[in-house]
C-alpha positions in Angstrom: 10.0 -56.3 -34.0 7.7 -53.3 -33.7 5.0 -55.5 -32.1 7.5 -56.8 -29.5 8.7 -53.3 -28.7 5.1 -52.1 -28.3 4.3 -55.0 -25.9 7.4 -54.4 -23.8 6.6 -50.7 -23.7 3.0 -51.3 -22.5 4.2 -53.8 -20.0 6.8 -51.4 -18.6 4.3 -48.6 -18.5 1.8 -50.8 -16.6 4.4 -52.0 -14.1 5.5 -48.4 -13.5 1.9 -47.3 -12.9 1.2 -50.2 -10.6 4.4 -49.5 -8.6 3.5 -45.8 -8.3 0.0 -46.6 -7.2 1.3 -49.1 -4.6 3.9 -46.6 -3.4 1.2 -43.9 -3.0 -1.0 -46.2 -0.9 1.9 -47.6 1.2 3.0 -44.1 2.4 0.6 -42.8 5.0 -0.1 -39.1 4.8 -0.4 -36.7 7.8 -4.0 -35.6 8.4 -4.2 -33.3 11.4 -8.0 -33.5 11.4 -7.6 -37.1 12.5 -6.5 -36.1 16.0 -8.1 -37.8 19.0 -8.2 -34.5 20.9 -10.2 -32.8 18.1 -12.6 -35.7 18.0 -13.1 -35.7 21.8 -13.8 -31.9 21.7 -16.4 -32.5 19.0 -18.1 -35.3 21.0 -18.1 -33.2 24.1 -20.0 -30.6 22.2 -22.5 -33.1 20.7 -26.0 -33.1 22.1 -26.8 -36.8 21.2 -30.4 -36.6 22.2 -30.9 -33.7 19.7 -29.8 -35.5 16.6 -31.3 -38.0 14.2 -29.7 -40.4 11.8 -29.8 -41.2 8.1 -28.6 -44.7 9.1 -30.7 -47.8 9.7 -29.3 -47.7 13.2 -30.6 -45.2 15.8 -28.1 -42.7 17.4 -27.6 -44.8 20.5 -26.9 -47.9 18.5 -24.4 -46.0 16.4 -22.5 -44.5 19.3 -22.5 -47.8 21.3 -21.1 -49.5 18.2 -18.3 -46.9 18.0 -17.5 -47.2 21.7 -17.4 -51.0 21.5 -15.0 -50.8 18.6 -12.6 -48.7 20.7 -13.1 -51.1 23.7 -12.3 -54.1 21.5 -9.0 -52.5 20.5 -8.0 -52.7 24.1 -9.6 -56.0 25.2 -9.4 -57.9 21.9 -12.1 -58.5 19.3 -14.2 -61.6 19.8 -14.1 -62.7 16.2 -11.3 -62.0 13.7 -11.1 -62.3 9.9 -8.8 -65.0 8.7 -5.0 -64.5 9.2 -4.6 -64.3 5.5 -7.1 -61.5 5.2 -5.6 -59.6 8.2 -2.2 -59.8 6.5 -3.2 -58.9 3.0 -6.5 -57.2 2.1 -7.1 -55.7 5.6 -3.8 -53.8 5.9 -4.1 -52.6 2.2 -7.6 -51.2 2.9 -6.4 -49.5 6.1 -3.5 -47.9 4.1 -5.9 -46.6 1.5 -8.1 -45.1 4.3 -5.1 -43.6 6.0 -3.7 -42.2 2.8 -7.1 -40.6 2.0 -7.6 -39.5 5.6 -11.1 -40.9 5.7 -12.7 -44.3 5.9 -15.6 -45.5 3.8 -17.3 -48.7 5.0 -20.7 -50.2 5.5 -21.9 -48.3 8.5 -24.8 -50.7 9.1 -22.4 -53.7 9.5 -21.9 -54.8 13.1 -18.5 -55.7 14.4 -18.3 -59.5 14.5 -19.1 -60.5 18.0 -20.5 -57.1 18.9 -22.9 -57.1 21.9 -25.8 -54.6 21.7 -26.3 -52.2 24.6 -29.7 -50.7 25.3 -28.6 -47.3 26.6 -29.9 -43.9 25.5 -28.1 -41.7 23.0 -26.5 -39.4 25.5 -25.3 -42.4 27.7 -23.8 -43.9 24.5 -22.1 -40.6 23.7 -20.5 -40.6 27.1 -19.5 -44.3 26.7 -17.8 -43.3 23.5 -16.0 -40.4 25.1 -14.9 -42.7 28.0 -13.6 -45.4 25.7 -11.6 -42.9 23.6 -10.2 -41.4 26.8 -9.3 -44.8 28.1 -7.6 -45.7 24.7 -5.5 -42.5 25.0 -4.3 -43.7 28.4 -3.9 -47.3 27.4 -0.3 -48.4 27.7 0.0 -52.0 26.4 0.0 -52.8 22.7 -3.5 -52.7 21.3 -5.2 -56.0 20.3 -5.1 -56.9 16.6 -7.9 -55.3 14.6 -10.4 -57.9 13.4 -9.8 -56.7 9.8 -6.6 -54.7 9.6 -4.5 -56.9 11.8 -1.8 -55.5 14.0 -1.7 -51.7 14.2 0.4 -49.4 16.3 -1.4 -47.3 18.9 -1.0 -44.2 16.6 -2.4 -46.0 13.6 -5.3 -47.4 15.8 -6.0 -43.9 17.0 -6.4 -42.7 13.4 -8.5 -45.8 12.6 -10.8 -44.9 15.5 -11.1 -41.3 14.5 -11.8 -42.2 10.8 -14.4 -44.8 12.0 -16.2 -42.3 14.1 -16.1 -39.6 11.4 -17.5 -42.1 8.9 -20.5 -42.7 11.1 -21.0 -39.1 12.2 -21.7 -37.9 8.7 -25.0 -39.9 9.0 -26.0 -37.9 12.1 -27.6 -34.5 11.9 -29.0 -32.0 14.3 -32.8 -31.9 14.6 
C-alpha cells in the first residue's frame, strides 16, 4: 500500500509541476523594452557602417535578413514549416520567447526562401527601419509566420523586436 501511495504522490507532483510550467509559458508577460518605437529609435541612432559583427554574416547581411523577415510578415513567407509544426512546436517556442522577453535562435540560419540583397550596411539599416515603419502602418492581418503560425499584429511586433535584438547583440561599435 505504501508503494502505491508513493507512486500516486509522485505522479500527482509531476502533473502539478507540468501544469504549472505550461501555465507559466502560456501566459505572456508584458515587456516594455519590446516596443517598436524604442527599437526604431535605437536603429535611427545606429551608425551601421561603424560596427562589426561577431556573426558569420556581415552587418549588411544581418540587417537585410531582419528587414526581409518584417517584409515577409506582410507579404507572406515563401516557405512555411509543416502545418503540424506551426500549430504545436512553433507556437510553444514563441510563447517561451514572449514569456522570457527575448528570443534565442540560430542567428546564422536564413529564413526559408530568403533572397540575399547586396546593399551596404547603412542602406540595409534604412531598409530595416522602413520595413518596421511599414509594419506599424500595416492594416490587414499579418501573414502566418513560417515557424510560429498565425500571430496577432501585436504578437508579431514583439516577435520582430525580439528577432532584431537577438541579432543586434552580435553587433558592436568599432
